[in-house]
C-alpha positions as CSV (number, residue, x, y, z in Angstrom):
1,M,77.7,-93.2,62.3
2,A,74.9,-90.8,63.2
3,T,72.3,-90.0,60.6
4,M,71.1,-86.5,59.8
5,A,67.5,-86.3,60.9
6,A,65.9,-83.4,59.1
7,R,66.2,-82.6,55.4
8,C,65.8,-78.9,54.5
9,A,64.4,-79.5,51.1
10,S,63.0,-76.0,50.6
11,S,66.3,-74.1,50.8
12,P,68.2,-73.6,47.6
13,L,71.4,-73.0,49.7
14,L,71.0,-75.9,52.2
15,G,68.4,-78.2,50.5
16,A,70.7,-81.1,49.6
17,L,72.1,-81.3,53.1
18,E,70.7,-82.8,56.3
19,P,71.1,-80.8,59.5
20,L,69.8,-82.4,62.6
21,S,66.5,-81.7,64.3
22,T,66.2,-78.9,66.8
23,A,66.7,-79.6,70.5
24,S,67.6,-77.5,73.4
25,S,69.8,-78.2,76.4
26,S,70.8,-76.3,79.5
27,S,74.4,-75.6,80.4
28,P,75.1,-76.1,84.1
29,T,78.4,-74.9,85.3
30,S,80.7,-76.1,88.1
31,A,84.2,-75.3,89.1
32,H,87.5,-77.2,89.2
33,A,91.0,-76.2,90.1
34,V,92.7,-76.0,86.8
35,T,91.1,-78.2,84.2
36,A,88.0,-77.1,82.3
37,F,86.3,-80.1,80.7
38,F,84.0,-79.4,77.8
39,P,81.8,-82.4,76.8
40,A,80.0,-82.2,73.5
41,R,77.6,-79.2,73.7
42,N,76.2,-80.4,76.9
43,G,77.2,-79.6,80.5
44,L,80.2,-77.2,81.0
45,E,82.8,-77.3,83.7
46,F,84.9,-74.2,84.0
47,A,88.2,-73.6,85.7
48,S,88.0,-71.5,88.8
49,Q,89.7,-68.6,87.0
50,A,87.2,-68.7,84.1
51,S,84.6,-66.0,84.0
52,V,81.7,-66.8,81.7
53,R,79.1,-64.4,80.5
54,G,75.5,-65.5,81.0
55,A,73.6,-68.1,79.0
56,G,73.3,-66.4,75.6
57,C,71.2,-68.1,73.0
58,V,72.1,-68.5,69.4
59,R,69.2,-68.2,66.9
60,S,69.4,-69.2,63.3
61,V,66.7,-67.8,61.1
62,V,66.1,-69.1,57.7
63,R,63.4,-67.5,55.5
64,N,62.5,-69.8,52.7
65,V,59.3,-70.5,50.8
66,G,57.7,-73.7,51.9
67,G,59.7,-74.7,54.9
68,V,62.1,-74.2,57.7
69,C,65.8,-75.3,57.9
70,R,66.3,-76.3,61.5
71,G,69.2,-76.5,63.9
72,W,70.8,-79.7,65.3
73,K,70.7,-81.9,68.3
74,G,72.1,-80.5,71.5
75,V,72.4,-76.8,70.6
76,R,70.5,-74.3,72.7
77,A,69.2,-72.7,69.5
78,S,65.9,-71.9,68.0
79,S,64.9,-71.6,64.4
80,A,62.1,-69.9,62.8
81,G,60.7,-69.9,59.3
82,V,58.6,-67.3,57.5
83,M,56.1,-68.4,54.9
84,E,56.0,-66.1,52.0
85,S,53.0,-65.6,49.8
86,A,55.2,-65.6,46.7
87,P,58.9,-66.6,46.2
88,P,61.3,-63.6,46.8
89,A,63.2,-62.4,43.8
90,V,66.5,-63.0,45.7
91,E,66.9,-65.7,48.2
92,D,67.0,-64.4,51.7
93,P,70.1,-65.1,53.7
94,V,70.5,-67.5,56.6
95,I,70.9,-65.3,59.7
96,V,72.8,-66.5,62.8
97,N,72.6,-64.1,65.7
98,V,75.5,-63.6,68.1
99,D,73.7,-62.8,71.4
100,L,75.7,-60.4,73.5
101,G,73.0,-58.2,75.0
102,D,73.0,-54.7,73.6
103,R,76.1,-55.6,71.5
104,S,74.4,-58.5,69.7
105,Y,74.7,-58.6,65.9
106,P,73.7,-60.8,62.9
107,I,75.8,-63.0,60.7
108,Y,74.2,-63.0,57.2
109,I,75.1,-66.1,55.2
110,G,74.1,-66.6,51.5
111,A,75.0,-66.3,47.9
112,G,75.0,-62.9,46.2
113,L,74.8,-60.9,49.4
114,L,77.1,-58.2,48.0
115,G,74.1,-57.5,45.7
116,R,71.8,-56.9,48.7
117,P,72.6,-53.2,49.6
118,E,70.0,-53.0,52.3
119,L,72.0,-55.5,54.4
120,L,75.0,-53.3,54.6
121,Q,73.3,-49.9,54.6
122,K,71.2,-50.6,57.7
123,H,74.4,-51.2,59.8
124,V,76.2,-48.0,58.7
125,T,76.2,-45.2,61.2
126,G,77.0,-41.6,60.3
127,K,77.9,-40.3,56.9
128,K,81.4,-41.6,56.4
129,V,82.7,-45.1,55.6
130,L,86.3,-46.3,55.4
131,I,86.7,-49.6,53.6
132,V,89.9,-51.5,54.6
133,T,90.9,-54.1,52.0
134,N,94.0,-55.5,50.3
135,E,95.7,-55.6,46.9
136,T,94.2,-59.0,46.1
137,V,90.6,-58.4,47.1
138,A,90.2,-54.8,46.0
139,P,90.3,-55.4,42.2
140,I,87.5,-58.0,42.6
141,Y,85.1,-56.8,45.2
142,L,85.8,-53.2,46.2
143,D,83.7,-51.6,43.5
144,K,80.8,-54.0,44.4
145,V,80.9,-52.9,48.0
146,I,81.0,-49.3,47.1
147,A,78.1,-49.7,44.8
148,A,76.1,-51.5,47.5
149,L,76.8,-48.7,50.0
150,K,75.7,-46.0,47.5
151,H,72.7,-47.8,46.1
152,G,69.5,-45.9,46.0
153,G,71.2,-42.6,46.7
154,F,72.3,-43.6,50.2
155,A,74.0,-40.5,51.4
156,V,77.5,-41.7,52.5
157,E,81.0,-40.5,51.8
158,I,83.2,-43.6,51.1
159,E,87.0,-43.8,51.4
160,S,89.2,-46.9,51.0
161,V,92.7,-48.0,52.1
162,I,94.3,-50.8,50.2
163,L,96.9,-52.7,52.2
164,P,99.5,-55.3,51.0
165,D,98.3,-58.9,51.1
166,G,99.5,-61.5,53.5
167,E,100.1,-62.5,57.2
168,K,103.6,-60.9,57.1
169,F,101.9,-57.5,56.9
170,K,99.7,-58.0,59.9
171,D,101.8,-55.7,62.0
172,L,101.8,-52.2,63.6
173,P,103.5,-50.4,60.7
174,T,100.9,-51.6,58.2
175,L,98.1,-50.9,60.7
176,M,99.3,-47.2,60.8
177,K,98.2,-46.9,57.1
178,V,94.6,-47.4,58.3
179,F,94.9,-44.7,60.9
180,D,96.7,-42.4,58.4
181,K,93.8,-42.7,56.0
182,A,91.2,-42.2,58.7
183,M,92.8,-39.0,59.9
184,E,93.6,-37.7,56.4
185,T,89.9,-38.1,55.4
186,R,88.6,-36.8,58.7
187,M,86.7,-39.9,59.8
188,D,84.7,-38.9,62.9
189,R,83.2,-40.9,65.8
190,R,80.0,-41.7,63.8
191,C,82.0,-43.3,60.9
192,T,81.9,-47.0,60.0
193,F,85.0,-49.0,59.1
194,V,84.3,-52.0,56.7
195,A,86.7,-55.0,56.6
196,L,86.7,-56.4,53.1
197,G,89.0,-59.4,52.9
198,G,90.3,-62.5,54.8
199,G,91.3,-62.9,58.4
200,V,94.3,-60.6,58.3
201,I,92.2,-57.7,57.0
202,G,89.3,-58.5,59.4
203,D,91.6,-58.6,62.4
204,M,93.5,-55.4,61.5
205,C,90.4,-53.4,60.5
206,G,88.7,-54.5,63.7
207,Y,91.6,-53.4,65.8
208,A,91.8,-50.1,64.0
209,A,88.1,-49.6,64.7
210,A,88.6,-50.5,68.4
211,S,91.4,-48.0,68.7
212,Y,90.5,-45.1,66.4
213,L,88.9,-42.3,68.4
214,R,88.7,-44.9,71.2
215,G,86.2,-46.9,69.2
216,V,84.1,-46.6,66.0
217,N,81.6,-49.0,64.4
218,F,82.8,-51.6,61.9
219,I,81.4,-54.3,59.6
220,Q,83.0,-57.5,58.6
221,I,82.7,-58.8,55.0
222,P,84.9,-61.9,55.0
223,T,86.0,-63.2,51.6
224,T,87.9,-66.4,52.6
225,L,86.6,-69.6,54.1
226,M,88.9,-69.2,57.1
227,A,87.4,-65.8,57.9
228,Q,83.8,-66.8,57.1
229,V,83.9,-69.8,59.5
230,D,86.0,-68.3,62.3
231,S,87.9,-65.1,62.5
232,S,85.1,-62.7,61.4
233,V,82.9,-63.9,64.2
234,G,83.4,-63.1,67.9
235,G,85.3,-59.8,68.0
236,K,88.9,-60.9,68.3
237,T,91.0,-58.3,66.6
238,G,94.7,-57.5,66.6
239,V,98.1,-57.7,64.9
240,N,101.1,-59.9,65.3
241,H,104.4,-59.2,67.2
242,P,107.7,-60.8,66.1
243,L,107.7,-62.9,69.2
244,G,104.1,-64.1,69.0
245,K,100.9,-64.2,66.9
246,N,98.0,-61.9,67.8
247,M,99.7,-60.6,70.9
248,I,98.5,-57.1,70.4
249,G,94.8,-56.6,70.1
250,A,91.4,-56.2,71.6
251,F,88.0,-57.8,71.9
252,Y,85.7,-55.6,69.8
253,Q,82.5,-56.8,68.2
254,P,81.3,-55.7,64.7
255,Q,77.9,-54.3,63.8
256,C,77.3,-57.3,61.5
257,V,79.1,-60.0,59.5
258,L,78.1,-60.3,55.9
259,V,79.2,-63.7,54.4
260,D,78.6,-63.8,50.6
261,T,79.5,-67.4,49.8
262,D,80.0,-66.4,46.1
263,T,83.3,-64.9,47.1
264,L,84.6,-68.4,47.7
265,S,84.6,-68.9,43.9
266,T,87.7,-66.7,43.5
267,L,89.5,-68.3,46.4
268,P,92.7,-70.2,45.5
269,D,92.6,-74.0,46.3
270,R,95.3,-73.7,49.0
271,E,93.3,-71.0,50.8
272,L,90.1,-73.1,50.6
273,A,91.9,-76.1,52.1
274,S,93.3,-73.8,54.9
275,G,89.7,-72.8,55.7
276,I,88.5,-76.3,55.8
277,A,91.2,-77.2,58.3
278,E,89.6,-74.6,60.7
279,V,86.1,-76.1,60.1
280,T,87.3,-79.5,61.5
281,K,87.9,-78.2,65.0
282,Y,84.1,-77.6,65.6
283,G,83.4,-81.3,65.2
284,L,86.4,-82.4,67.3
285,I,85.7,-80.2,70.3
286,R,81.9,-80.0,70.5
287,D,79.9,-81.2,67.5
288,A,80.6,-84.9,66.7
289,E,77.9,-85.1,64.0
290,F,79.4,-82.2,62.2
291,F,82.7,-84.0,62.1
292,E,80.9,-87.1,60.7
293,W,79.2,-84.9,58.1
294,Q,82.7,-83.6,57.0
295,E,83.9,-87.2,56.7
296,E,81.0,-87.8,54.3
297,N,81.3,-84.5,52.4
298,M,85.0,-83.6,52.2
299,E,85.2,-84.1,48.4
300,A,82.1,-81.9,48.0
301,L,83.8,-79.1,50.0
302,L,87.0,-79.4,48.0
303,N,85.0,-79.3,44.8
304,R,83.3,-76.1,46.0
305,D,79.8,-77.5,46.0
306,P,77.7,-74.4,46.9
307,K,75.3,-76.3,49.2
308,A,78.1,-78.0,51.0
309,L,80.1,-74.8,51.5
310,A,77.0,-72.9,52.7
311,Y,76.2,-75.6,55.2
312,A,79.8,-75.8,56.5
313,V,79.8,-72.0,56.9
314,K,76.4,-71.9,58.6
315,R,77.1,-74.7,61.1
316,S,80.6,-73.4,61.9
317,C,79.1,-69.9,62.6
318,E,76.4,-71.4,64.8
319,N,79.0,-73.2,66.8
320,K,81.2,-70.2,67.1
321,A,78.3,-67.8,67.9
322,E,77.1,-70.1,70.7
323,V,80.5,-70.3,72.3
324,V,81.1,-66.5,72.0
325,A,77.7,-65.8,73.6
326,L,78.6,-67.9,76.6
327,D,82.2,-66.8,77.0
328,E,83.0,-63.6,75.0
329,R,86.4,-62.8,76.5
330,E,87.8,-66.4,76.6
331,G,87.6,-67.2,80.3
332,G,87.4,-70.9,79.6
333,L,85.0,-72.3,77.0
334,R,86.1,-70.0,74.2
335,A,89.7,-71.1,74.6
336,T,88.6,-74.5,73.3
337,L,88.1,-73.0,69.9
338,N,92.0,-72.8,69.8
339,L,92.4,-76.5,69.4
340,G,95.8,-77.0,67.7
341,H,96.5,-73.3,67.7
342,T,99.2,-73.3,70.4
343,F,101.3,-75.6,68.3
344,G,100.1,-73.9,65.1
345,H,100.9,-70.4,66.2
346,A,104.4,-71.6,67.2
347,I,104.8,-72.9,63.6
348,E,103.7,-69.6,62.1
349,A,106.0,-67.5,64.2
350,G,108.9,-70.0,64.0
351,I,109.1,-70.1,60.2
352,G,108.1,-66.5,59.7
353,Y,104.5,-65.1,59.3
354,G,103.2,-66.0,55.8
355,G,105.4,-69.0,55.3
356,W,102.4,-71.2,56.0
357,L,98.8,-70.2,55.8
358,H,97.1,-70.1,59.2
359,G,94.9,-73.2,58.6
360,E,97.9,-75.2,57.4
361,A,99.7,-74.5,60.7
362,V,96.5,-75.2,62.7
363,S,96.1,-78.5,60.9
364,A,99.6,-79.7,61.8
365,G,99.0,-78.3,65.4
366,T,95.7,-80.2,65.6
367,V,97.4,-83.5,64.8
368,M,100.1,-82.7,67.4
369,A,97.4,-82.0,70.0
370,A,95.6,-85.2,69.1
371,D,98.9,-87.1,69.3
372,M,99.5,-85.7,72.8
373,S,96.0,-86.6,73.8
374,L,96.6,-90.2,72.6
375,R,99.8,-90.4,74.6
376,L,97.9,-89.3,77.7
377,G,95.4,-92.1,77.1
378,W,92.6,-89.5,76.7
379,I,91.5,-90.6,73.2
380,D,91.9,-93.9,71.4
381,E,93.9,-94.7,68.3
382,A,90.8,-95.0,66.2
383,L,89.8,-91.4,66.8
384,F,93.4,-90.2,66.2
385,N,93.5,-92.0,62.8
386,R,90.1,-90.5,61.8
387,I,91.5,-87.0,62.5
388,V,94.7,-87.6,60.5
389,N,92.8,-89.2,57.6
390,L,90.3,-86.3,57.4
391,L,93.0,-83.7,57.4
392,K,94.9,-85.6,54.7
393,R,91.8,-85.6,52.6
394,A,91.6,-81.9,53.0
395,N,95.1,-81.5,51.5
396,V,96.6,-79.7,54.5
397,P,99.8,-80.6,56.4
398,I,99.7,-83.1,59.2
399,S,103.1,-82.4,60.7
400,P,105.2,-79.2,61.1
401,P,107.9,-78.2,58.7
402,E,111.4,-79.7,59.1
403,S,112.8,-76.4,60.2
404,M,110.9,-76.5,63.4
405,D,112.8,-78.0,66.3
406,V,111.8,-78.8,69.9
407,Q,113.5,-75.7,71.4
408,T,111.8,-73.4,68.9
409,F,108.4,-74.8,69.9
410,K,109.2,-74.5,73.6
411,T,110.4,-70.9,73.3
412,I,107.5,-69.6,71.3
413,M,104.8,-71.6,73.3
414,A,106.2,-70.1,76.5
415,V,104.7,-66.7,75.5
416,D,101.4,-68.1,74.2
417,K,98.3,-66.2,75.3
418,K,97.0,-69.2,77.2
419,V,100.0,-69.2,79.6
420,A,98.8,-68.3,83.1
421,D,101.2,-67.9,86.1
422,G,104.0,-69.5,84.0
423,L,101.8,-72.6,83.3
424,L,101.2,-73.5,79.7
425,R,97.5,-74.5,79.3
426,L,96.5,-76.6,76.3
427,I,93.3,-77.6,74.5
428,L,93.4,-81.4,74.3
429,L,90.9,-84.0,73.3
430,K,89.5,-86.2,76.0
431,G,86.8,-88.9,75.7
432,P,84.6,-89.6,72.7
433,L,84.6,-87.5,69.6
434,G,83.3,-84.0,70.3
435,N,84.8,-83.7,73.8
436,C,87.9,-81.7,74.9
437,V,89.6,-80.1,77.9
438,F,91.3,-76.8,78.5
439,T,93.9,-77.6,81.1
440,G,97.3,-77.1,82.6
441,E,97.1,-80.5,84.3
442,Y,98.9,-83.0,82.1
443,D,102.0,-85.1,82.2
444,R,104.8,-82.9,80.8
445,K,106.5,-86.0,79.4
446,A,103.6,-86.4,77.0
447,L,104.3,-82.9,75.6
448,E,108.0,-83.7,75.4
449,D,107.3,-86.9,73.6
450,T,105.0,-85.3,71.1
451,L,107.4,-82.5,70.3
452,S,110.2,-85.1,69.9
453,A,108.1,-87.3,67.7
454,F,107.3,-84.4,65.3
455,C,110.7,-82.6,65.3
456,K,114.1,-83.7,64.3
457,S,115.8,-82.4,67.4
């Protein structure tokens, strides 16, 4: 098992963990007919239909007294440290930059960031703010965000809309409540929407911001692990349709993402495990050493060790930011972030939105994708067993609910967003740990066999 090469002993957030030493690699591209093969963080081969935005660079900046916390092997990333003459009163956040030209933005990661008003205030445009949150999060964090926005006499008028909590409310009727509030309070084109909550709130607030007055600024403040490591980063916004998950939406980037890891202390255990399931994909598709780190630190994550959680969030965000910088609109590479999601989305839609948490469905879907990869001879049984064992340890499902049958899977997967010209394309594992393909070229019998193995009929 690979060892972690550099210890970031100076960082209170990351000091006990061992990210790898910084290295850089180029990403040559070449074209193939249908399959896009994505080896671990090195050369990229895109399908002919994939359009990839230039070679953006992800930079992680950590300001700590006495040292620099560096990136890991194989990532085209740079890190910089700033030596302070005296320790700051409050620990500065880790900053991961999502590089999208004039639409680039920072991801701030750290403990207590809701108590850092300057981080929010500098990304607010205009004099009006609409905070979108839900009934669970509002009693805990809404007042803190309002206080941060008003700190120091910052001249801003703040309104809020509190939505019902849960995936089953991620729909157009609920979204209309955001538009109603925005219009009733006369939000103008210089206003800022703030998403305060998990993935559902982030997706809905982002889509509302993309649509209201044909686009207003917005800020993401994710309060669940799922949102912090995935959905708040990259600009995917939208709502569900009864026939498919996230079928109505837009690519729309925030002004910033503020990840206060202290919010994870109020997260229910089930939600935490759901988020951890999403973390595993980064190791499987492109970052083998991160997967190995998870194998070594799963209990620390489940026990909410602050340093372990901060490191998992940071490394996930860096992986996500690098992919988004290279392929913002999911022409090829970004699709690989949906490992297990085609099966998982079918589960969510098939049993009813909210029946399972997103990460629970993705966990079962990841095992199904790994099973299909094994049947195709693309991975070995040892890797398959490691995947199953890690997800078992994370306390998330490794198979779909009994109510899902083969026909339900097929019907829902037929309208998946990755279907092109009637061909269902899947993200499957191929080769050593950390490698995957996005392809429509696979033996259909393998898919049939996987569905049959996991379903009663």
